[in-house]
C-alpha positions, 0 to 999 in steps of 0.5 A: 772630240768627247769634250765637245759632244759633252758641251753639245749634250749639256747645252741641249739639255740645259736650253730644251724641253724634251721631247723636242722637234730637231732640225738636222741638215747635212750635205753629201756627195751625190751618191745613192750609197751615202743618201741611203745611209743618211736616210737610215738615221731617221724613223720617218723618211717623209720628214726628209727634204733634198736639194741638189747643188746647181752642178748636181754633185751634192745633195742637201738633206734637211730633216725635222724629227721628234727626238726624246733626249740629247743623247739621241741627237748626238747618236745621229751625228756620230753615225753621220761622221762615219760617212766620208766627206758628209758635212753636218750643219 
């Protein structure tokens, strides 16, 4: 897993100018606890949009945030990986 993280950081560092506007997308179960955890990743919750699945079992969460460096992006993905059932896109 560390290899993948290092490759991702390098890819971001090589292909982008910093700071950059980064687009995060997650899918979670429709549970308030999970939603609150994901919202807590971001400084400005007004930039978060939500879309529920047709059967309302899942929520798609999208957020654009200005990120200062690749490490800040990886830090959010590492936090997200701790939420059971979360899918990062």
